[in-house]
C-alpha positions as CSV (number, residue, x, y, z in Angstrom):
1,M,0.1,0.4,0.3
2,T,1.3,3.3,-0.8
3,T,2.0,6.0,1.7
4,R,0.6,9.6,1.4
5,A,2.1,12.4,2.7
6,P,-0.1,15.4,4.2
7,A,-0.2,17.8,0.8
8,A,1.3,21.3,2.5
9,S,-1.6,23.6,3.8
10,M,-2.2,26.9,1.6
11,G,0.5,29.4,2.3
12,P,4.5,29.8,2.7
13,M,3.9,27.8,5.8
14,D,7.9,28.1,6.7
15,E,7.7,31.9,6.8
16,R,7.1,33.6,10.4
17,L,4.1,34.9,11.6
18,R,4.3,39.3,12.2
19,I,2.9,39.7,14.9
20,G,2.1,42.9,17.0
21,V,3.3,43.4,21.2
22,S,3.7,44.7,24.4
23,A,7.5,45.7,24.4
24,C,7.3,45.0,27.9
25,L,6.1,41.3,27.2
26,L,9.4,40.8,25.2
27,G,11.4,41.4,28.1
28,Q,12.2,45.3,27.8
29,P,12.5,47.5,30.1
30,V,9.2,49.9,29.4
31,R,7.1,50.1,32.2
32,Y,6.6,53.1,34.4
33,N,8.9,51.5,36.8
34,G,11.7,50.6,34.4
35,G,10.4,46.8,34.9
36,H,9.0,44.7,32.4
37,L,7.1,41.4,31.8
38,A,8.6,39.3,29.6
39,D,6.5,36.5,29.1
40,G,7.4,32.7,28.7
41,F,5.2,31.7,25.8
42,L,5.9,34.6,23.7
43,L,9.6,34.4,24.2
44,S,10.2,30.8,23.9
45,T,7.2,29.0,22.4
46,L,6.0,31.4,20.0
47,A,9.6,33.4,19.4
48,S,11.1,30.9,16.5
49,H,7.7,31.2,14.9
50,A,6.8,34.6,14.9
51,E,8.7,38.4,14.1
52,W,7.9,40.8,16.7
53,V,6.9,43.6,15.7
54,P,7.1,45.9,19.4
55,V,5.1,49.0,21.1
56,C,5.3,50.3,24.2
57,P,2.1,53.4,23.6
58,E,3.3,55.3,26.4
59,V,7.4,55.2,25.9
60,E,6.6,55.8,22.1
61,V,3.9,59.1,23.2
62,G,7.1,60.3,24.7
63,M,6.1,59.7,28.7
64,G,9.3,58.4,29.5
65,T,11.1,55.5,31.1
66,P,10.9,55.4,34.6
67,R,7.3,57.9,34.6
68,E,4.2,58.9,37.0
69,P,1.8,55.9,36.5
70,V,-1.4,56.3,34.6
71,R,-5.4,55.4,35.5
72,L,-8.5,55.7,33.5
73,V,-11.1,57.9,35.0
74,G,-14.4,58.8,34.0
75,A,-17.6,57.4,32.7
76,T,-17.3,54.9,29.9
77,G,-16.9,55.3,26.6
78,A,-15.4,58.5,27.7
79,E,-12.6,57.9,30.1
80,R,-9.4,60.0,30.0
81,M,-5.9,59.2,30.8
82,V,-4.7,60.7,34.0
83,G,-2.0,60.3,36.3
84,V,-2.2,58.7,39.5
85,T,-0.6,61.7,41.4
86,T,-0.3,64.5,39.2
87,G,-3.6,63.9,37.8
88,T,-1.4,65.3,34.3
89,D,-4.0,64.5,31.4
90,H,-2.9,62.2,28.9
91,T,-5.9,61.5,26.9
92,E,-5.7,63.7,23.6
93,R,-2.2,63.3,23.3
94,M,-2.5,59.9,23.8
95,G,-5.6,59.6,21.3
96,A,-4.2,60.8,18.7
97,W,-0.6,58.7,18.8
98,A,-2.6,55.0,18.8
99,A,-5.0,55.6,15.9
100,A,-1.5,57.2,14.0
101,R,0.5,53.8,15.2
102,A,-3.0,51.7,14.8
103,H,-2.7,52.9,10.6
104,A,0.6,52.4,10.4
105,L,0.5,48.8,11.8
106,G,-2.3,47.9,9.3
107,V,-0.3,49.6,6.3
108,E,2.6,47.5,7.5
109,G,0.6,44.3,8.1
110,L,0.4,42.1,11.2
111,D,-0.9,38.3,12.0
112,G,-1.6,39.3,15.3
113,Y,-1.3,41.3,18.2
114,V,-0.6,40.1,22.3
115,L,-1.3,43.3,24.8
116,T,-0.5,43.7,28.0
117,K,-3.6,42.9,31.0
118,D,-4.9,45.5,32.8
119,S,-3.3,48.2,31.0
120,P,-4.5,52.1,30.8
121,S,-3.1,52.0,27.4
122,C,-2.9,47.9,26.4
123,G,-5.5,46.2,28.5
124,M,-7.8,44.5,26.0
125,E,-10.9,44.6,28.6
126,R,-11.8,44.5,32.7
127,V,-8.9,47.8,33.1
128,K,-9.6,49.4,36.0
129,R,-11.7,52.3,35.6
130,Y,-12.1,55.3,38.0
131,P,-15.2,57.5,39.0
132,S,-14.7,60.9,38.5
133,G,-16.2,61.7,42.0
134,E,-15.6,58.9,44.7
135,G,-16.4,55.3,44.6
136,P,-14.5,52.2,43.9
137,A,-12.3,51.3,40.6
138,V,-14.8,49.3,38.5
139,R,-13.0,46.5,35.4
140,D,-14.7,47.6,32.6
141,G,-12.4,49.7,31.3
142,V,-10.5,49.4,27.8
143,G,-6.8,50.9,27.0
144,L,-6.7,53.3,25.3
145,F,-4.3,52.0,22.4
146,A,-5.8,49.1,22.9
147,A,-9.6,50.6,21.5
148,A,-7.6,52.1,19.0
149,L,-6.0,49.4,17.2
150,M,-9.2,47.0,17.7
151,A,-11.1,49.5,16.1
152,A,-8.9,49.9,13.2
153,H,-8.6,46.4,12.7
154,P,-11.7,44.2,13.9
155,G,-10.7,41.6,11.9
156,L,-7.1,41.6,13.6
157,P,-6.5,38.4,15.8
158,V,-6.4,40.0,19.3
159,E,-5.0,38.6,22.5
160,E,-3.5,39.4,25.9
161,N,-1.0,38.0,27.6
162,G,-3.1,36.8,30.7
163,R,-5.6,35.1,28.7
164,L,-3.0,33.4,27.0
165,N,-2.8,31.3,30.1
166,D,-5.8,30.0,29.3
167,P,-4.8,26.3,27.1
168,R,-8.0,26.9,25.1
169,L,-7.7,30.6,24.0
170,R,-3.9,30.5,23.5
171,E,-4.4,27.7,20.8
172,N,-7.9,29.8,19.6
173,F,-5.4,32.8,19.2
174,V,-2.0,31.5,17.5
175,E,-4.5,29.3,15.0
176,R,-6.3,32.4,13.7
177,T,-2.5,34.2,13.2
178,F,-2.0,31.5,11.1
179,V,-5.0,31.7,9.1
180,R,-4.4,35.5,9.0
181,R,-1.0,35.3,7.1
182,R,-2.5,32.5,4.4
183,W,-5.1,35.0,4.3
184,R,-2.3,38.0,3.5
185,A,-0.6,35.2,1.2
186,L,-3.9,35.1,-0.8
187,L,-4.3,38.9,-1.3
188,V,-0.6,39.0,-2.5
189,E,-0.3,35.8,-4.7
190,D,-3.7,35.3,-6.4
191,P,-6.3,37.7,-5.7
192,S,-9.0,36.4,-7.7
193,P,-12.0,34.1,-7.3
194,R,-10.1,30.9,-8.0
195,G,-7.7,32.2,-5.1
196,L,-10.3,32.6,-2.9
197,V,-12.1,29.4,-3.6
198,A,-9.2,27.4,-2.9
199,F,-8.4,29.6,0.7
200,H,-11.9,28.6,1.6
201,T,-11.8,24.8,0.5
202,A,-8.8,24.4,2.5
203,H,-10.0,26.1,6.0
204,K,-13.4,24.4,5.3
205,L,-13.0,22.3,8.2
206,T,-11.2,24.6,10.5
207,L,-14.4,27.2,9.9
208,M,-16.7,24.4,10.8
209,A,-14.7,23.4,14.2
210,H,-15.8,27.0,15.5
211,S,-18.8,27.5,14.0
212,P,-21.1,25.5,11.4
213,R,-23.3,28.4,11.4
214,H,-20.3,30.6,9.7
215,Y,-19.1,27.7,7.7
216,R,-22.9,27.4,6.3
217,E,-23.0,31.2,5.7
218,A,-19.6,31.3,4.4
219,G,-19.5,28.2,1.9
220,R,-23.0,30.7,0.2
221,L,-21.1,33.5,0.0
222,V,-17.8,32.1,-1.8
223,A,-20.3,30.0,-4.0
224,Q,-21.2,33.4,-5.9
225,A,-17.3,34.1,-6.4
226,G,-17.3,35.2,-10.0
227,S,-20.8,36.6,-9.9
228,M,-20.2,38.9,-7.3
229,P,-18.4,42.3,-7.1
230,W,-14.9,41.4,-6.2
231,E,-14.4,43.8,-3.6
232,A,-18.0,43.2,-2.7
233,L,-17.0,39.8,-2.2
234,M,-13.9,40.3,0.1
235,A,-15.2,42.7,2.5
236,A,-18.4,40.5,3.4
237,Y,-15.6,37.2,3.9
238,L,-12.8,38.3,6.2
239,P,-15.3,39.6,8.6
240,L,-17.1,36.6,8.6
241,L,-14.2,34.5,8.7
242,A,-12.8,36.1,11.6
243,E,-16.0,36.2,13.3
244,G,-16.2,32.5,13.1
245,L,-13.3,31.7,14.2
246,R,-13.4,34.2,17.1
247,L,-15.5,31.1,18.7
248,I,-14.1,28.6,20.6
249,A,-13.6,25.1,18.5
250,T,-15.2,22.7,21.9
251,A,-15.1,18.7,22.2
252,R,-18.3,18.4,20.5
253,K,-17.5,20.4,17.5
254,N,-14.3,19.3,17.1
255,A,-15.7,15.7,17.3
256,N,-17.9,16.1,14.8
257,V,-15.4,17.5,12.0
258,L,-13.4,14.2,13.1
259,G,-16.7,12.4,12.6
260,H,-17.0,14.2,8.8
261,L,-13.3,12.9,8.1
262,M,-13.8,9.2,9.3
263,G,-17.2,9.3,6.9
264,Y,-14.1,9.4,3.8
265,L,-12.6,6.3,5.2
266,K,-15.5,3.9,5.5
267,R,-14.9,1.9,2.6
268,S,-11.3,1.4,3.6
269,L,-11.3,0.5,7.6
270,D,-12.0,-2.8,8.7
271,A,-14.2,-3.1,11.5
272,A,-11.3,-3.6,14.3
273,D,-10.1,-0.2,12.7
274,K,-13.3,1.7,12.7
275,A,-13.6,0.7,16.2
276,E,-10.3,2.1,17.4
277,L,-11.2,5.8,15.8
278,L,-14.6,5.5,17.4
279,E,-13.6,5.1,20.5
280,T,-10.4,7.6,20.5
281,V,-12.9,10.2,19.0
282,E,-15.1,9.8,21.9
283,A,-12.3,9.6,24.5
284,Y,-11.4,12.7,23.3
285,R,-14.9,14.1,23.3
286,L,-15.3,13.2,27.0
287,G,-12.0,14.9,27.8
288,R,-10.1,11.8,28.5
289,V,-7.6,13.1,26.1
290,P,-6.5,15.8,23.7
291,L,-7.3,16.2,20.3
292,V,-3.7,15.3,18.8
293,V,-4.8,11.8,20.2
294,P,-7.6,11.2,18.2
295,L,-6.1,13.9,15.5
296,T,-3.2,11.6,14.8
297,L,-5.0,8.5,14.3
298,L,-7.0,9.6,11.7
299,N,-4.2,11.3,9.8
300,H,-2.5,7.9,10.1
301,H,-5.7,6.3,8.1
302,L,-5.3,9.7,5.9
303,R,-2.2,9.3,4.3
304,R,-2.8,5.5,3.7
305,N,-6.1,5.4,2.3
306,P,-7.7,6.6,-0.9
307,V,-9.5,9.9,0.0
308,P,-10.5,13.2,-2.1
309,D,-8.1,15.2,-2.9
310,W,-9.4,18.5,-1.2
311,V,-9.2,16.3,2.3
312,H,-5.9,16.1,2.3
313,R,-5.5,20.1,1.7
314,Q,-7.5,20.8,5.1
315,V,-5.4,23.0,6.9
316,Y,-7.5,21.8,10.3
317,L,-5.5,18.7,10.3
318,H,-2.4,20.6,10.4
319,P,-3.1,24.4,11.3
320,Y,0.7,25.7,12.4
321,P,3.8,23.7,12.9
322,A,3.3,20.2,15.6
323,E,6.3,21.6,18.1
324,L,4.3,24.1,19.5
325,A,1.8,21.4,20.7
326,L,-0.7,23.6,21.3
327,R,-3.7,20.3,20.6
328,N,-1.8,18.6,23.8
329,H,-4.1,20.0,26.4
330,V,-7.3,17.8,27.7
């Protein structure tokens, strides 16, 4: 029997991601007290696959290091960034700089961004916001630069260092960054209806694992490639893809995709192999083994048996470099 190697995923997979990041997370001493928040995952695990674009809003806007710490003060949607001791207001200067920097980052091209938890400039969510008068702080704020970045690039994969300690959120973010890089490659290499169809075909099961609804809607949209105006099609497809991929791929949804793939092997496997594969998928669905276990067994059978070529091209089977080991958690 001929053993078939898995087809390469779309895009130049040997190229590194281009990821924006709060400079303090890379160990740069740019915090208000001259310290840093070096992140082990970014520096040890992801570093060999990423080109970092470090940004420190407070340093780049000219506040210096060390500096007076700042906080968000005021009503939701009208927060001011002010010095904790002096009350110096940095809002206008930071707002103008953040809008310009966010625009420049979009021009340069990014595959993702990692922000700093709790920062009044870089916090993605739940940043402390103090009332203008008396009263305790509430955790409902967003850092001024983080807000400008996410508003300017709504489809960009964005996370913060604290949330990346959650294995599911970590995998979701990294998977989205690799999808984003393939998308940027498409725009350079084959920005055509044919290219979009090939891109979507390769990511069909990935999107199904995150959101069956978005999978169906994206399929209907791509079916109009060649008839729908190109600019309108692309403008509709990317937000739909990004929205779907932000949803977590649960064990139930992954098991559904694994079952879908197993359907292409039903005439090739004997009863014992089918039973083993079914048992392994069920063990994963019940949380007894990580996703890598049924996927490894499934990939083994897909390589050794005849299945449609589009199956081998599924990014879902090899979404990112295996050494990242992001599917190894239960």
